[in-house]
N, C-alpha and C positions, 0 to 999 in steps of 0.2 A: 504493500499500500504506500509506503514511504516513498518507494522508487518511483510509482505512478505519479505521486504528487510532485515530486522532483522534476520529472520529464514533462509532466503535463501533456500537451498534445503532440509532443515530438514524435514524428514518424518512425524514428529509430528504436522505438520501444521494443518491439518484437525482436530486432536483431540483438539488442543488449540482453534480452531475457534468454535468447539462444545460448548468449556466451555464459550468462549466470547458470543455466542449466547444465552446460557442458563441464562447467568447473565445480558445480555443486557437490559432486561425490568427493570432492577434496576437502571434506570435514576432518576436523582433527580426530575424530572418533571414526572407528570402522563401521561400515554398515552392518546393522543388526540383521542376522538372517534367521533368527529363531522362529519367526512366523512361517517360514517355509517348511510347514509339516508334510506337505503332500498328502494330508489327510483332509477331506471334504469336511467344511464347517456347516453344521445343519443348524445353528443357533437361531438364524432368522428364517422363518417360514411364514407362510400365511396363517397357519394354525397357531403358531406361537405368537405372533402378533395380535391375533383375534384374542387369545386368552388373556393378554395384557390390556388391551383396550376395554375389555368388557367390565372391569372393575370401574372405570369412570364413564363408560358409555353403555350402559346395560341394554339400550335398545337398539344397538347396532347388530347387523346381521352379516354373514357370509354371503358374497355373491354366488349364486348357483352356476354350475357348469352351462356353458352355453354352445349350442350346435345349431347351425343353420343349414338348411338343405342346400342352399345356393352358395354356401362359403366351403370351399375345399380346403383341407388342411393337410400339409406334408411335413412330416417331423425328421429331424436328424439329418438334414442335408448338410453336407461338408462345405463350408465356404473358405477355408484355408487349413494348411498343415503345418506343423512344426516337427519335422522328423516324423515319429510315429503318432504324435499327439494330433489328432484331428479335431478341429474347431467346428461345432455344428450349430445350426439354427432351424427354426421351425418358421413356415411361411402359411399365411392365411389369405386366400384370394377367391375371388368369384369368376368363375370360369366363363360366365356369360356375358362379361363386360366387353363391349367392343371398343370403348374409348379408353385411351391411356390414362392410367390411374395414378394418384399420389401414393407414394410409399412412405410407410412410417416404420421406422426402426425403433423397436421399444426395448429399452434397456433396464434390467431389474436392479432392484436394490439390496442392500445387506451389508453395509459398510465396507464395500470392496473386498469383503472377505466371505460372505455368505451369500445365499440366495441362488436362484436358478432360473433357466430361460422359461421354465413353466409358470412362473410367478404371475405372468400378465396374460395368459391365455385366454381368460374371459374378456379382457380389454382388447385383444387382438381379434377375437371372434366378433365382438360388437362393433368394432371400427371396420372390420371387413365387411360386416353386413351393411354398412353405411356407403360402402362404395370404395374403401381404401385397401391397398395391399399391405399387409402387416408382416413383419419379420421379427422374431425373439431369438437373437443371437445369445450364445453362451460368451462368455469372456474369462481369461485367467484371472482368478481371484489371488489374494495375497498369500493363500496358503501354497500357492503354485509358483507365483512369479510376482515381483514387485512392480511398482510403477516405473516406466510407462507401458508395460506389457499390456494391460487392459485397453490403453488407448490405441495401440497398434492393432489389437484384435477388432475393435469396433470400426476402426478405419478400413480394416481388410473387409469387414462386413459390408460397409457402405460402397466400396470398390466392387465387390461381389454383386450387390443388387444393381449397380449400374451395368455391369457385364451381362447380367440376366434380364435386364429390363424388358426385352422383347418377349421373352419366354413368359414372363408374369404380367405382361401388359403394363409395365410401369413407365410413366413419364420420367426420364432421367433428370429432368430439370425441376421436379418436384419430389424431392427426397427429404424426409423430416427425421430428425433425431429426437426421440421422446424418451425420457427416463424417469424413474421415481428414486428419490433419496440419493444413495451413491450413483444410481443410474442417471438422475437428473443432473448431477455434477458433470458426468461423462458426457450427457447429452449437450449441456452448454459448451463443454470443451470442445466437442466437435464442432459447434458453431463459430467458435472463436479461432481455431487452429486448422481450418480446413486447407489441405494441400501443403502445410507447412512441412518441409523435409525432416525437421528434426522429430517430428511426432508420426511420420508415416510408417516407421518400421521397415522391414525389408520387403520391397515390392518386386515381385517376379511375374512375368507373364502377364502384365496388366497395363493397359494405356487408360485405364478409368481413374477418375479423381475423387477424393475423398470429401469434397465440401459437401455441406448440407444446405438445403434451400430454406428451412425453417427449423426452429427449435421449440420443443415443449418441455419445459423443466418443472418437474412435480416434486417439489420440497427437496430440491438439491441445492447445496451450497455453492455460491459464486466465488467465494474465496476462503482459503484456509487460514489466511493471515488477517483477516479483516477484524476489527475491533468488536464486531457482532457475533464473530465465530467463537464456539467453545471447543471445536475440534482441536485435539491435541492435548488435552488433560490426561496425563498419565499418573496422575497422583494416587489414584486407587487401583487401577489396571491399566495395561497397555491399550491406548486408543487405537481406534480403527485406522486413523491416518497414520499413526507411527508404525502399524503393522504393514500399511500399504508402502510406505517410502522406505522403511528400513532405517530411518532416522526420526529421532523426536523433532518437534518443531524447534526447541532451544538448540539442538545440536546442528541442525541444518535448515535455517530459515529460508535461505534461498530457494532450496529445492521445494519447500512447502508454497513459496510464492510462485515460483515457475510452474507448478502444478495447479494453479488457481485460474479458472475461466476469466476472472475480472481482470487478470493480468494482460489479456490479449484482445478484449472487446474493442472494436473500432469500426470505421466506415464500412468494412467488409462483412460485419456479423449480420447475418440474416435476421427477419422478423422472429420475435421470441413471445412466447406464452408462458407466463409463470402461474402456476396453479399451487396455492400454499395451504397449509395447515395454520393453526393459531400458534404453532410453536415457532417462535421468532428466531432462534438460533439456526433453524433449518434453512431460512433464505438469507443467510449472511451475505452481504454485499450487493443484494438485488437492486436497491434503491441507486447506489453508485453505478451499477451496471446500467441500469435504465437511463440514468443522466447522459451517459455516452451515446447510447441509443438515440435518445432524443436530439442530441446535439447533431447527430448526423441523419436526422429525419428518417429513422428507421422504426417501424411500427412494433409496438409491443403492447402486451396486455397483462394485467395482474387480477386474479381472482382469489381471494382468501377466505376460507371457510371458518366462520367464527366458531370458537369452542369446538375445535376439532383436533383428533391425534395426528401424529406424524404419518401413520400408515393409513389415513383416510380413504385413499383412492382404491383400496383393496376391499373395502367394504361398503355396505348400505349403511345410512343413507346418502353417502357421498359419491358413490360410484357413477350413477346415471348423470348427474349434474357434471361431473368430471368429463364424462364422454361428451356431453353437450358443449361444454366449454372448449374442448378440442376440436369438434367438429365445426362450430361457429367460427373459431379462429382459422382454421384451415381453409374454410370456404371463403373467408375475406382474402386470405392471402393467394389462395388458388382457386379462383371462381370456377364452379362446376359448370 
């Protein structure tokens, strides 16, 4: 944040952040790899989240499984590989659509350490029923690989969607990154770092690009180092961010800043929808992010559910209004 204030509107901000990131691993402390257990973390699931919110929201209910006759679902399609490790996604689409559709890449949450691509299948089904083509990719969590591996994965998924646009009747100029919680942060990161070589990973046999044309951030932080953020508190247990980076915020603040979407928002950032709970820390940096969008005449919306839990989008009564906000926003950005 201090860096941004110092540089102001300087167009060299991204270049300097490249350099900061490249040298960020030169911390006086070695990177902590204890979180790389290679054991799947199942601490965050829809069921566990539901059990937690019932205490304060006894009238909330789970969203029932959805299946529409005209929505076809294909599971476990490989979108890229790292040696023997095959990265997979699920796709939801209407085979009867003739017009090229908007693609939505739905990125699950779980503190960059837990969660699964099945987390938002109901959302994908519902949005597909409204005329979108939805993809739910897996990405490497912090039990398997540290930042920026997850970024590389989702960018590879975006490129794969563009490469397969004809097959799934997708408009390659209407690709949306949508995410919840940790996935929301990644979705925003996709919007601010499209086609930046530093965050592309190893690109092979692909001429497609990784930029997205709109962002939907559902309760995902915009900055790990913003005064509104509480991410990085390791006083009671290792925080999700510390696991993901392999460094605490104290030991390597430059890395934490370089991983923040707010560090890169500029005139090239696409239209963005923010859908938030009433948990203020979960949208740290949002207002400053929107200031930059406004300065560049980039459209954005904010919808905040009063008295709602962080995991609101997974449950009733918040699920359907969330879908409506998404559909309304994308209809404005990409008129049908």
